[in-house]
N, C-alpha and C positions, 0 to 999 in steps of 0.2 A: 563471582558472575561476569563483571564487567571484561574480566581480562581473559577469561574464556572466549567472550563472543569476539573480542577483538582479534584475539588469533587464530580464530576460526576462519573469521574474514579476512585475514590476511591469508591464509591458507586458498580459500575458493578464489582469491585474486590472482594467488602465484601460479594457480593451476590453468590459467589464460596463457602465461608465459611459458610454462615447461610443456604444456600440452604442443604449444604450436614450435618449440624448437625439436619436440620428438618427433614431429611429423613435417618437419621442413620440407621435404620432396613432396607433399601434396599441395594441391590447388587449397588455399582458404575460403572460405565463402562467409561473407559479411551480408547482412540484412537489417533492416529497421523501419522505423516509423516515427516522425514525429505529427504532434497532436495539438491543435492551440485552439483556443475559445476566447473571445472576448465579448464584454458588453460595456455602455456607455450611457447614462443619462444625465443631462442637464436640465435646468431653469427651477421648478418649483422642488425638484428632487436632483440631487447630485448622486449617483450612484456608478462605479465600477466594480466589474469582477473579470477577473485572469485565471484561465486555466491552461495549463501546459503540461505535455507529457513526453517523454522518449522512451521509447523501446527498441534496443540495440541486440542484435544477435550475433554469436559467431557459430558456424558450423564446422567441423570435422569430422571424418571419417567414422571415430567412436565417442566424439565429445561433442555436446551441444552445449553453448555458454548463452546467457542472457543476462542483461542486465536493464533495469528500467526505472526511470524519474519521473515523480508527478508534484505536480506544485498547484497550490488552488491560492487564492487573496481574494478578498472581497472590502469594497468600501461604501460606508453608506454615508453622505454630508461629512467628507474627511474623516469619518471614525471608522477605523478597521473592525468589521464584523466576522470574517472569517479569515484562517492563515493555517495551511497544514502544507507540510512536505513529507514528502515519501522515497523512500529507495528500497528497491528488491534484487538482489542478484543469487543467480542459480546455474549449479553446472551440472548437468546430466552425461552420465557414462555410461555408454550403452553395451549390453552384455549381448545380446541379440536383436533381431530386427525390431522387435516389438517393447523389449523389456530395458528398463535402465537404472542405475541406482542413481540419487540425486542428493547435492546438499542446498539449502536454501537457505538465505539470510533476508530478514525484512526489519527495516526499522523505519517508525514515522514519527513525527512532531507534529501535534495540534494542538496550538495556543489557545483554542477555546473548547476543545472538547473537555471530557473528565479525565483525560489522560496526558499530562504534558508530554509523554511518549512512550512507544510502545516497541519490544525490540524481540526478535523470535530467530533460533536456531534450529534446522530440521535437518534430520538426515532419512533418508526413507526410500523405498523401490516406486518405479513408474513403469505402467505399464499403457501401453496404444494400443486399446481396442479396436477403434478404427481409424483407419490411415490411408487415405485416398485424396484425388483430387478436387473431389466435393466435398466429403463428410471428414471431421477428425474429431475424436474423441478420447481423451487421454486421462487416465485416472491415476492419484497417488496417495500413498499411505507412508504414515512414517511418525517420528517422534524425536523429540529435543528439549530445547528448554526456551524458558522466556524471562524477560525482565520488564516490567511495567512499571511506570510511575505514575500513581494514583494522585491525582490534586485535589486534597480534601478542601484547603482554602487557599487564601493568597499567599501563607507562610508557611503551610504545613502539607505536607505531602506523606504519602504511603508507597515505600517500593516494595512490590509484589516480585519474587521470584521464586522458580521451579519446573518441575519437569511437566512435559505437555505433550499431548496426542494430535496428530495431524492428518488430516483428508481433505484433499483437492480434486477439483474435476475441472478440465478445459475441453469446450465444447465449440465448434465452429461447423455452420452449413453455407454453402453457397446455394443462392436462390437466384436461378437465369446466370447469365453471362456477367452480371455487373453489380451484383448486391450479395450481400452475409450475414449472415445472425451469429452473434457470438455471445457464448454464456460461460464465463469462470465463477466457479465456488471455491472458496477454500474456509477449512475450518480450524480452530486453535482452540484445545480444549484440556485445562489443568485445574487443581484444586482451588486458584484464587481468581479463576475468571475465564469464560469463555467466547473466543472471539471468533465472527464470522462474516467473512466478506462476500458479498454477490455482486458481479459486473456484468451486466444485460447490455448488449449494444446491436445496431441495426445500423451496417454502412453500406453507403451508395456509391460507387464509383464515377465521377465527375467527368476525369481525365485520366489518362494512363496511369499516371502516379500521384493522382489526386480525388479524394473523399469524402464526402457528407455523412457524419456517424451522430447519432442521438444513441444516446445511452442513458443507463439509471445504474448508480452507485448505491449500493445499500451497506451499513457497515452496523453490526450490531457486539455490544459488551453487556455479559451479564452483570458485570460488578460495576456500578457507577458512584460515583461521590454524592453522598446524601447532602438534604438540604442543612443550612446553617443558620440560625437566629441573628437579627442584628445585635449588634454591642453597642451602647451608646460612650459615647465620648466623656470622658472626668478628667478635672483639672487636678493637678497635684496640691496635695495638701499635706499637715505635717505626720509623717509617719506613712503617708499612702502616696504611691507612685501615681503618675498621670496616665491613663488608659486613652490609648488613641481609639476612635468610633472605625464601626466596619458596618457595611451595609450588609442586609440578611442576602445569603446565596441559594439560590431555587434548585432543587435536585436538578442532578444531571440526568439526560435521557439516555437510555439504553438503545434506541436506533439515531442514525443517521442518515440521510439520504441525498443524493445529488443528481440532477438531473440536468444532462448538458447536451448543448448541439455543437458541433465541432469541425474542423477542418482537418483532415488528416493527410499527411505527403509522406509517401513509402518510396523508399530509396534502397 
């Protein structure tokens, strides 16, 4: 399964190169945005949090490539309390003005979540139901495979692999001349786990290329690590090995949310 994911990722990356060479005479179109948020407190409480995202797009006549990176890190009194990194890669091939075939790869590491990492590979069909200067609605349906590493304890994990179904929705609506509402939803479902991601945002332009964004990110996993009991430490004795103690671990939660206020730079 790992080799299949790596091979398909290489194919998607290669499509960037092969598409460009096949359409050498056409004008290439790059677009993107960077998103950044940071908070810091000192005094009786010392905390720091960092949110960074990058979204790059490369458009051609029949192809649309998209590459996303995101990172989250938070500290409280010099102790790391959140650390997550994610990458998404998608290539769309348009068969008509509103219909396309797509390949999508997602990989995420969460050092404080129920899963050490989650990855999925999806192939499917995409339909642009509404596509004008003010309103855009994109629907996606597909299937593929996933590989997730469920962290049961500090030293024990459960690898989940299998086929999954996928459904996605991307909606944006301009409000007036300087603001925009955004709603993206992705659902991946299989026999081991159902993963849902909802990203809701409201963006207001401050300058020509700079905007202020308020967003709510919700992530749901149907399968999470159960609670574990504490294990007391014991010393070695004749015929008995020493056992290192382990603190009790509460059950992980199914839903993770993040509310953020960030600056967005479009380029």
